[in-house]
C-alpha positions as CSV (number, residue, x, y, z in Angstrom):
1,M,-18.0,11.2,-8.2
2,F,-21.3,10.8,-9.7
3,N,-22.4,10.8,-13.6
4,F,-25.6,11.3,-13.4
5,N,-29.0,12.5,-16.0
6,M,-31.8,14.5,-14.5
7,R,-34.9,15.9,-16.1
8,F,-37.5,18.3,-14.4
9,N,-39.1,15.5,-12.8
10,M,-36.8,13.6,-10.1
11,S,-36.0,10.1,-11.2
12,I,-32.3,10.1,-11.8
13,L,-29.9,7.3,-13.7
14,T,-26.3,7.9,-11.9
15,A,-23.1,6.1,-12.3
16,D,-20.4,5.8,-10.4
17,I,-17.8,6.1,-12.8
18,V,-17.4,9.6,-14.7
19,S,-17.6,9.8,-18.4
20,G,-14.3,10.5,-19.9
21,I,-12.8,7.3,-17.9
22,T,-9.7,5.6,-19.0
23,V,-9.7,1.9,-19.5
24,L,-7.2,-0.6,-19.8
25,E,-7.3,-2.7,-23.4
26,E,-8.5,-6.5,-22.1
27,C,-9.0,-5.4,-18.4
28,P,-12.8,-5.4,-17.2
29,V,-14.3,-2.6,-16.0
30,V,-17.2,-2.7,-13.4
31,I,-19.9,-0.3,-14.0
32,T,-22.4,0.4,-11.2
33,V,-25.5,1.9,-12.6
34,T,-28.5,3.1,-10.0
35,Y,-31.9,4.0,-11.1
36,S,-34.3,6.4,-8.7
37,G,-37.7,6.4,-9.4
38,D,-40.4,8.9,-8.5
39,E,-44.0,9.5,-8.4
40,S,-44.6,9.0,-12.0
41,H,-41.8,6.4,-12.8
42,K,-42.3,3.2,-10.6
43,V,-39.6,0.1,-10.2
44,T,-41.3,-2.5,-10.7
45,E,-40.2,-6.9,-10.1
46,T,-39.4,-6.2,-14.2
47,T,-37.7,-3.1,-14.5
48,D,-34.6,-3.1,-16.7
49,I,-31.6,-1.0,-17.2
50,V,-30.1,-1.6,-20.6
51,Y,-27.2,-0.5,-22.6
52,S,-25.8,0.6,-26.3
53,D,-24.7,-2.2,-28.7
54,Q,-20.7,-1.3,-29.3
55,K,-18.1,-2.4,-31.9
56,D,-15.4,-3.9,-30.1
57,V,-16.7,-3.7,-26.7
58,S,-18.1,-6.4,-25.0
59,F,-19.9,-6.7,-21.8
60,D,-20.6,-9.9,-20.0
61,E,-23.9,-11.7,-20.2
62,T,-24.7,-12.4,-16.6
63,P,-27.4,-10.6,-15.3
64,R,-26.6,-8.6,-11.9
65,I,-29.3,-6.8,-11.3
66,S,-31.4,-5.7,-8.2
67,R,-35.1,-4.0,-7.6
68,D,-35.9,-2.5,-4.5
69,V,-39.5,-1.8,-5.2
70,K,-40.2,-0.5,-1.4
71,N,-37.5,2.2,-1.9
72,N,-37.7,2.8,-5.9
73,I,-34.6,1.9,-6.7
74,C,-32.8,-0.5,-8.9
75,T,-28.9,-1.2,-9.6
76,A,-27.2,-2.9,-12.1
77,K,-23.8,-4.0,-12.1
78,F,-22.0,-4.4,-16.1
79,V,-18.8,-5.6,-16.9
80,V,-17.9,-3.8,-19.3
81,T,-14.2,-5.1,-21.8
82,A,-12.6,-2.8,-24.6
83,H,-11.0,-5.5,-27.2
84,S,-7.8,-4.6,-28.1
85,V,-8.8,-2.7,-31.4
86,A,-11.1,-0.5,-29.4
87,N,-11.4,3.3,-30.1
88,D,-12.4,5.7,-27.9
89,F,-16.4,4.7,-27.2
90,T,-19.7,5.7,-26.0
91,I,-22.4,3.9,-24.3
92,I,-25.9,4.8,-23.1
93,F,-27.4,3.5,-20.5
94,S,-31.2,3.8,-20.7
95,M,-34.3,2.0,-18.2
96,D,-36.7,0.1,-20.4
97,K,-39.5,1.7,-21.9
98,T,-42.6,0.4,-19.7
99,T,-40.4,2.0,-16.3
100,D,-39.0,5.7,-18.1
101,P,-38.3,5.7,-22.3
102,D,-37.0,9.2,-21.8
103,A,-33.9,8.4,-18.6
104,K,-30.6,8.0,-20.3
105,L,-27.0,8.5,-19.2
106,E,-24.0,8.8,-21.8
107,I,-20.4,7.7,-20.3
108,A,-17.7,8.1,-22.8
109,F,-14.4,5.8,-22.9
110,H,-10.8,6.4,-23.5
111,P,-8.7,2.8,-24.4
112,I,-5.2,2.6,-23.9
113,D,-3.4,-0.3,-24.2
114,K,-0.8,-2.5,-22.4
115,N,2.1,-0.1,-22.9
116,G,0.0,3.2,-21.7
117,F,0.1,2.5,-18.4
118,S,3.2,2.9,-15.6
119,H,4.9,-0.1,-14.1
120,A,6.2,2.2,-11.5
121,A,2.4,2.5,-9.9
122,F,-0.7,0.9,-8.6
123,E,1.2,-0.6,-5.6
124,P,-1.0,-0.8,-2.7
125,M,1.2,1.5,-0.1
126,I,0.4,0.4,3.6
127,I,0.7,4.2,5.5
128,G,1.9,3.3,8.7
129,D,1.8,-0.4,10.6
130,S,0.9,-3.7,8.7
131,L,-0.1,-5.2,11.8
132,V,-3.6,-4.2,12.7
133,K,-4.9,-5.3,16.3
134,D,-8.4,-4.9,17.4
135,L,-9.5,-8.0,19.9
136,S,-13.2,-6.7,19.5
137,P,-13.7,-5.8,15.8
138,V,-17.1,-4.8,14.5
139,A,-19.8,-7.2,12.6
140,D,-19.2,-7.7,9.2
141,D,-22.8,-5.8,8.6
142,E,-21.7,-3.0,11.1
143,Q,-20.3,0.6,10.5
144,P,-16.3,0.3,12.0
145,S,-15.3,3.4,14.6
146,E,-12.7,5.3,14.3
147,F,-11.4,3.3,17.8
148,N,-11.3,-0.1,15.4
149,G,-8.2,-1.0,14.1
150,S,-7.5,-0.5,10.3
151,L,-4.9,-0.1,7.7
152,I,-4.2,2.7,5.4
153,V,-4.0,2.1,1.8
154,N,-2.9,4.9,-0.8
155,I,-2.8,3.5,-4.8
156,Y,-1.7,5.8,-7.7
157,A,-2.9,5.3,-11.0
158,L,-0.3,6.4,-13.7
159,N,0.3,6.6,-17.1
160,K,3.0,5.8,-19.4
161,T,4.6,9.1,-18.8
162,D,3.8,8.8,-15.1
163,D,1.3,11.2,-15.0
164,P,-2.1,10.6,-13.3
165,L,-4.9,8.1,-14.8
166,P,-7.9,10.5,-13.6
167,Y,-11.2,8.1,-12.9
168,F,-9.7,4.6,-13.4
169,Q,-10.5,1.9,-11.8
170,I,-8.1,-0.7,-10.4
171,P,-8.4,-4.5,-9.7
172,L,-7.4,-4.9,-5.8
173,V,-7.5,-8.8,-4.7
174,T,-6.6,-10.1,-1.5
175,D,-6.3,-13.4,-0.2
176,R,-8.4,-13.2,2.6
177,M,-11.7,-11.1,3.3
178,V,-11.3,-7.8,4.3
179,R,-13.7,-4.1,4.6
180,I,-12.4,-1.8,2.4
181,F,-14.1,1.5,2.8
182,G,-13.0,4.9,0.7
183,Y,-11.4,7.0,2.8
184,E,-11.6,11.3,2.6
185,E,-10.0,13.7,4.6
186,G,-9.5,11.8,7.7
187,Q,-13.4,10.3,7.2
188,L,-14.7,7.0,6.4
189,T,-16.9,7.3,3.0
190,E,-19.0,4.3,1.7
191,E,-17.7,0.8,2.0
192,I,-16.6,-1.5,-1.2
193,F,-17.8,-4.7,-1.3
194,P,-16.1,-7.5,-3.5
195,F,-17.1,-7.7,-6.9
196,I,-15.9,-11.3,-6.9
197,Q,-15.9,-13.4,-3.9
198,E,-14.4,-17.1,-4.0
199,L,-12.6,-19.4,-1.8
200,N,-8.9,-17.1,-1.5
201,N,-10.0,-14.5,-4.0
202,S,-11.9,-11.9,-3.4
203,K,-11.5,-8.9,-5.9
204,Y,-12.2,-5.4,-5.4
205,Y,-12.9,-3.1,-8.0
206,I,-11.3,0.6,-6.9
207,N,-12.4,3.9,-8.8
208,T,-9.5,6.3,-8.6
209,N,-10.1,10.6,-8.3
210,S,-9.5,13.1,-10.4
211,E,-5.9,13.0,-9.3
212,G,-5.5,9.4,-10.1
213,F,-5.4,8.7,-6.7
214,A,-7.1,6.4,-4.2
215,A,-7.1,6.3,-0.2
216,L,-8.7,3.7,1.6
217,R,-9.4,1.9,5.2
218,A,-9.3,-1.7,5.4
219,F,-10.3,-3.3,8.5
220,P,-10.2,-7.1,9.7
221,S,-13.6,-9.6,9.2
222,K,-14.9,-10.8,11.6
223,G,-16.1,-13.4,9.5
224,E,-12.6,-15.0,9.0
225,G,-12.8,-15.8,12.7
226,G,-9.5,-15.0,14.2
227,N,-6.2,-13.8,13.6
228,Y,-5.0,-14.2,9.6
229,T,-2.5,-13.4,7.5
230,V,-3.5,-10.9,4.1
231,N,-2.0,-11.1,0.7
232,M,-2.5,-7.7,-1.2
233,F,-2.3,-6.8,-4.7
234,T,-3.5,-5.2,-7.6
235,E,-4.4,-6.9,-10.8
236,L,-4.2,-5.3,-14.4
237,Q,-3.9,-7.0,-17.5
238,G,-0.9,-9.1,-17.6
239,F,0.5,-6.9,-14.9
240,S,0.5,-7.3,-10.9
241,R,1.8,-5.3,-7.9
242,K,2.3,-6.7,-4.6
243,S,1.4,-4.5,-1.3
244,S,4.5,-2.5,0.3
245,S,4.2,-4.5,3.9
246,N,2.9,-7.9,4.9
247,I,-0.4,-7.7,6.5
248,L,-1.5,-9.5,9.7
249,F,-4.8,-8.6,11.7
250,I,-4.8,-10.3,15.4
251,T,-8.2,-9.8,16.5
252,E,-8.0,-12.6,19.0
253,D,-6.0,-13.2,22.1
254,I,-3.7,-16.3,22.0
255,A,-1.3,-17.5,24.3
256,P,2.5,-17.7,23.7
257,T,4.3,-20.7,22.2
258,L,7.3,-20.0,20.5
259,V,10.4,-19.2,22.6
260,M,11.2,-15.6,23.3
261,P,13.5,-13.9,20.9
262,D,16.9,-12.3,21.4
263,I,19.4,-9.4,20.9
264,K,22.8,-9.9,19.9
265,E,23.6,-6.5,22.0
266,L,22.2,-7.0,24.9
267,D,24.8,-6.8,28.3
268,G,22.8,-8.8,31.1
269,D,18.9,-6.8,30.3
270,R,20.4,-4.0,29.2
271,L,20.7,-2.6,26.1
272,I,23.5,-0.1,25.7
273,P,23.4,1.8,22.0
274,S,27.0,2.3,20.8
275,V,27.9,5.7,21.9
276,G,28.8,8.8,19.2
277,N,25.6,7.2,17.2
278,S,27.6,3.7,15.9
279,S,23.9,2.0,15.4
280,T,20.9,3.3,15.1
281,G,19.6,-0.3,15.1
282,F,19.7,-3.7,16.9
283,H,19.6,-7.5,15.7
284,V,17.4,-9.8,16.9
285,S,17.2,-13.9,16.3
286,I,14.5,-16.0,16.2
287,P,14.9,-19.3,17.8
288,F,14.4,-22.2,15.2
289,Y,10.8,-23.2,15.6
290,E,8.3,-26.3,15.2
291,G,6.8,-26.6,11.4
292,A,9.6,-23.5,10.7
293,K,8.8,-22.8,6.6
294,P,10.8,-20.3,4.4
295,K,8.2,-18.0,3.6
296,D,6.7,-17.6,7.1
297,R,6.3,-14.1,8.0
298,I,7.7,-12.9,11.2
299,F,6.4,-9.5,12.9
300,L,8.4,-8.0,15.4
301,M,6.7,-6.0,18.1
302,I,7.8,-4.1,21.3
303,R,5.7,-3.4,24.4
304,E,6.0,-0.7,27.0
305,D,3.3,-1.1,29.4
306,N,0.3,-1.0,27.2
307,D,1.9,1.0,24.1
308,E,2.6,-1.7,21.8
309,I,5.0,-0.6,18.4
310,Q,5.2,-3.1,15.5
311,S,9.2,-2.2,15.4
312,T,9.4,-4.4,11.6
313,S,8.4,-7.4,10.2
314,T,10.4,-9.5,7.4
315,V,9.8,-13.1,5.7
316,I,11.6,-16.1,5.9
317,T,13.8,-17.0,2.8
318,D,16.4,-19.7,4.5
319,L,16.0,-21.7,7.9
320,N,19.4,-21.0,8.4
321,Q,18.3,-17.3,9.3
322,L,16.7,-18.8,12.5
323,D,18.8,-19.3,15.5
324,S,20.8,-16.1,14.0
325,P,20.6,-12.1,14.6
326,F,19.6,-11.6,11.1
327,I,16.5,-9.0,11.7
328,S,17.5,-5.7,12.3
329,A,15.0,-3.2,14.1
330,P,15.6,0.4,14.7
331,Y,16.1,1.6,18.2
332,A,13.4,4.6,17.0
333,S,10.6,1.8,17.1
334,I,11.2,1.2,21.1
335,P,8.4,3.6,22.8
336,N,9.9,5.0,25.6
337,I,13.6,4.3,27.6
338,G,13.5,2.1,30.1
339,D,11.8,-1.5,30.7
340,N,10.4,-2.6,27.5
341,E,9.6,-6.2,26.1
342,L,10.6,-7.8,22.8
343,Y,8.4,-10.6,21.1
344,Y,6.8,-11.6,17.8
345,Y,4.3,-13.5,15.7
346,V,4.9,-15.7,13.3
347,A,2.4,-16.6,10.2
348,D,2.8,-19.0,7.7
349,T,1.5,-19.8,4.6
350,M,-1.2,-21.7,5.6
351,G,-2.6,-18.7,7.8
352,N,-1.1,-20.2,11.2
353,V,-0.3,-17.6,13.5
354,A,1.6,-18.3,16.6
355,I,3.0,-15.4,19.2
356,S,6.2,-16.0,21.3
357,S,7.0,-15.1,25.0
358,S,8.2,-12.4,26.2
359,L,12.2,-10.8,26.2
360,Y,11.9,-8.2,29.2
361,F,14.9,-5.5,28.7
362,Y,15.9,-2.1,29.8
363,L,17.1,0.9,27.2
364,T,19.5,3.1,28.8
365,K,19.4,6.1,26.7
366,S,17.1,7.3,23.3
367,V,19.2,7.1,19.1
368,P,18.2,8.8,16.7
369,N,17.1,7.3,13.4
370,Q,19.9,8.3,11.4
371,P,23.1,6.8,9.6
372,P,26.0,6.0,12.3
373,E,28.8,7.8,12.5
374,I,31.2,5.5,11.0
375,R,33.7,6.1,8.1
376,R,32.3,6.4,4.8
377,T,34.2,6.7,1.7
378,L,32.2,6.4,-1.1
379,A,30.1,9.2,-3.0
380,A,26.7,10.3,-1.9
381,A,24.2,9.5,-4.4
382,R,22.5,11.8,-6.1
383,I,18.3,11.3,-5.7
384,F,16.3,12.1,-8.5
385,T,12.1,12.3,-8.9
386,H,11.4,9.4,-10.7
387,K,8.8,11.0,-12.6
388,D,10.7,13.8,-14.7
389,Q,14.1,12.8,-13.5
390,S,14.7,16.3,-11.7
391,E,17.7,16.4,-9.4
392,L,16.9,16.9,-5.5
393,K,20.0,18.8,-4.0
394,Q,21.4,18.1,-0.8
395,R,19.0,19.5,1.7
396,G,16.8,19.0,-0.7
397,K,12.5,19.1,-0.6
398,I,10.3,16.4,-1.2
399,N,6.8,16.7,-1.4
400,L,4.0,15.1,-2.7
401,V,4.1,16.4,-6.3
402,K,8.0,15.3,-6.6
403,I,6.8,11.5,-5.6
404,L,4.0,11.1,-7.3
405,G,4.6,9.2,-10.8
406,G,6.9,6.0,-8.9
407,G,8.6,7.8,-6.1
408,L,12.2,8.5,-6.0
409,D,15.4,7.5,-8.2
410,A,18.7,6.9,-6.8
411,R,21.6,7.2,-9.3
412,I,24.8,5.9,-7.6
413,A,28.3,6.5,-9.9
414,V,30.0,3.3,-10.3
415,G,32.9,1.8,-12.2
416,K,36.9,1.6,-11.3
417,K,37.7,5.1,-10.2
418,N,34.3,4.8,-8.1
419,G,35.3,2.2,-6.4
420,I,32.6,0.1,-8.1
421,D,32.9,-2.8,-10.8
422,V,30.9,-5.5,-12.3
423,D,28.9,-7.9,-10.1
424,S,29.4,-5.4,-7.2
425,I,26.5,-5.7,-4.6
426,I,24.8,-1.9,-3.5
427,N,22.7,-2.2,-0.6
428,V,20.6,0.7,0.1
429,R,18.8,2.1,3.2
430,I,16.7,5.0,3.5
431,Y,15.9,6.6,6.9
432,V,12.2,8.2,7.4
433,N,11.5,10.3,10.1
434,G,8.8,12.2,10.4
435,I,4.8,12.3,11.1
436,V,3.0,9.4,10.0
437,N,-1.1,9.2,11.0
438,H,-0.5,11.8,13.6
439,S,2.4,10.1,15.3
440,P,5.8,10.4,15.4
441,S,7.6,7.7,13.0
442,S,11.3,6.7,12.5
443,K,11.3,3.8,10.2
444,I,14.7,2.5,8.1
445,Y,14.2,0.7,4.7
446,S,16.9,-2.4,3.2
447,L,16.0,-2.1,-0.1
448,E,16.5,-5.6,-2.2
449,P,20.3,-5.9,-2.8
450,H,21.5,-4.6,-6.0
451,T,24.1,-6.4,-8.6
452,V,25.8,-3.9,-10.8
453,T,25.9,-4.7,-14.6
454,A,28.8,-4.2,-17.5
455,E,25.9,-1.8,-18.4
456,E,25.9,0.5,-15.7
457,V,29.8,0.4,-15.4
458,A,29.8,1.5,-18.8
459,A,27.2,4.0,-18.3
460,G,29.3,5.1,-15.2
461,E,26.3,5.4,-12.7
462,A,23.4,2.7,-11.5
463,I,20.0,4.0,-10.9
464,I,18.2,2.3,-8.2
465,L,14.5,2.4,-7.8
466,L,13.8,4.0,-4.7
467,G,9.7,3.5,-5.2
468,Q,7.1,5.5,-3.4
469,A,6.0,3.9,-0.5
470,P,8.8,5.1,2.2
471,F,8.0,8.2,1.5
472,T,4.3,8.7,1.3
473,G,1.8,10.1,3.9
474,V,4.8,12.3,5.8
475,D,3.8,14.8,7.8
476,S,6.4,17.8,9.0
477,Y,6.8,17.8,12.6
478,D,5.6,21.0,14.7
479,D,9.2,22.5,14.5
480,G,9.8,21.3,10.9
481,P,10.0,19.1,8.2
482,G,10.5,15.5,8.2
483,L,14.3,13.7,8.0
484,V,15.3,11.7,5.2
485,Y,18.9,10.3,4.6
486,V,19.6,7.7,2.0
487,T,22.8,5.7,2.1
488,Y,23.9,2.4,0.4
489,S,27.0,0.1,1.2
490,V,29.1,-2.0,-1.2
491,N,31.2,-5.1,0.7
492,I,33.2,-3.1,3.8
493,K,32.6,0.6,2.1
494,N,30.0,3.0,3.0
495,S,29.0,6.1,0.8
496,K,28.4,9.8,2.0
497,I,24.9,10.8,3.3
498,W,22.5,12.4,1.4
499,F,20.2,14.3,3.6
500,G,17.1,15.7,2.6
501,R,13.6,17.1,4.2
502,I,10.2,15.6,4.0
503,D,6.1,16.5,4.1
504,T,4.2,14.6,1.6
505,V,0.7,15.2,2.9
506,P,-1.8,16.5,1.3
507,P,-2.2,20.1,2.6
508,G,-5.7,20.1,5.0
509,Q,-4.9,16.5,5.7
């Protein structure tokens, strides 16, 4: 959306942000101002775009201006920082008097302090698979097509009361080059180029829409020259949020050099799910490999003919995990009953990527992605919206409005009478089923273990943030809404199930 100044002639002064933008104190904002001349006003090699002086506001004095004399266009980038004592202010951009003395553009700014935004927001949420395979990526100066592999990334900007921050600018950082495009109504929009591009540090400035939301598609950069991992995070003043998933781009085939994985539940070459839905997942072990280190990332893949599916990904935290069945993979990630193959990628912190040989197995039957039928004695979690703490009852509907502002929270009854005391470890699992990126999706999310505190026991409940990412971009099935289950366990005790329905895709998408 553009802020603009137009007079009776056709010369125009525009900016890539709107007047009334909210900015965070001490957090630089990048503003792109563009002047398009006309028959009476010509861009020359000395054309300049200037700004009005401001109190309690600083400008980076580094000149960042380009002059396209042939097309009569001048573009300048300004880095503006509101100081910690700044009140609302207005900047007037104008052209030099020789080029166009009447061209002016006023932009109003509303600063907020470091306590004025929500720490539950700003997470780059990966929608769908976080492993992208594209063996024919386009050149970095070409427009990618719908056939090129890419990530879908959603980011929300929220204020301290978890309301949207419209037209807020979010700094997004990657440690490797990626190509980022805006994404609206299923179509790519303009490419967003990094404002800062250094070794292991590319910073993009992302402008949210009127709903405080930005949808992006991220493509691999051919200039990176091969397979690589990406760390992606937002970076506000004194605050950072990492992407919801590990990211791996595969742009060239490599020969297997690692030993194939193993499945604990295999009977010969047959994978036979337990009768009565006693389990929705199987357990995979990764053999020890040369050079293994903590923080290595494992991407588990399943293939049936030419159909490749990312099953799950994890990070090695302890080398003792290797050679043991520490990865739980959902049956729902197996494309079909019958012959399948399981393999994995390993990516280390230096960006080296290796692939394993395949384990061939035969899945005897499908299993729905829902909690297993086991003895359940603990009370079901109560589910609330994070933003306004409105409770979603059993069979409640999760829509986009309810997850905005930090997603959902689980409230779990604790204390001796509930069988959960101080220092107990609560493990929460979320089962999400629906349509993601126009394809059926079934995922299981295991949250970080939560240790119960004395304060929580005194209050009678523990509040565990489920977040927004697991519930984002999940569409209904053709014959009804998607399904969500939330359970938790403490030691050998398991909870009863909270069950809800989900459709969080905006209308028309």
